[in-house]
C-alpha positions in Angstrom: -19.0 -26.0 13.4 -17.2 -25.9 10.1 -18.9 -23.8 7.2 -18.9 -25.0 3.7 -19.3 -22.6 0.9 -21.6 -24.2 -1.7 -22.6 -21.1 -3.8 -19.2 -20.1 -5.2 -20.8 -17.6 -7.5 -22.2 -15.6 -4.5 -18.9 -16.1 -2.5 -16.8 -14.7 -5.3 -19.2 -11.8 -5.9 -18.9 -11.0 -2.1 -15.2 -11.3 -2.2 -15.2 -8.8 -5.2 -16.5 -6.3 -2.9 -13.0 -6.3 -1.1 -14.3 -7.2 2.5 -12.0 -7.1 5.5 -11.2 -10.4 7.0 -13.5 -9.6 10.0 -16.5 -8.9 7.6 -15.8 -12.2 5.7 -15.7 -14.1 8.9 -19.1 -12.4 9.9 -20.7 -13.2 6.6 -19.4 -16.8 6.6 -19.1 -17.9 10.3 -17.2 -21.1 10.7 -15.2 -20.7 7.5 -11.6 -20.9 8.2 -10.0 -17.8 6.8 -6.1 -18.1 6.5 -4.3 -14.9 5.9 -0.8 -14.3 4.6 1.6 -15.0 7.5 -0.9 -17.3 9.2 0.3 -20.8 10.1 -1.9 -23.6 9.0 -1.9 -27.5 8.6 -1.2 -29.1 5.2 -4.5 -30.8 5.6 -6.3 -30.9 2.2 -10.1 -30.1 2.5 -12.2 -30.6 -0.5 -15.5 -29.1 1.1 -14.6 -25.4 0.6 -14.3 -24.8 4.3 -10.8 -23.2 4.3 -10.1 -20.0 2.4 -6.5 -18.9 1.8 -7.1 -15.1 1.2 -5.0 -12.7 -0.7 -5.0 -9.2 0.8 -4.0 -5.7 -0.5 -2.1 -2.9 1.3 -5.4 -1.9 3.1 -5.9 -5.4 4.5 -8.9 -5.9 2.3 -9.4 -9.4 0.7 -8.8 -9.2 -3.1 -9.0 -12.9 -3.9 -7.7 -16.2 -2.8 -8.4 -19.9 -3.2 -10.0 -22.7 -1.3 -7.7 -25.7 -0.3 
């Protein structure tokens, strides 16, 4: 089942805590989290169900974008 993020303010506040990819996936199960180096399709989703994460040297998410 695909998860769609509808409350962007709450999502951005959560990402600001610098979660690990695993914690983000636990909090938003069904959200497709694409990490740097992952291979993904060029499919354009407008429902906020695929998040391209930016990570730091500690492998924590520091930001990203929906696409």
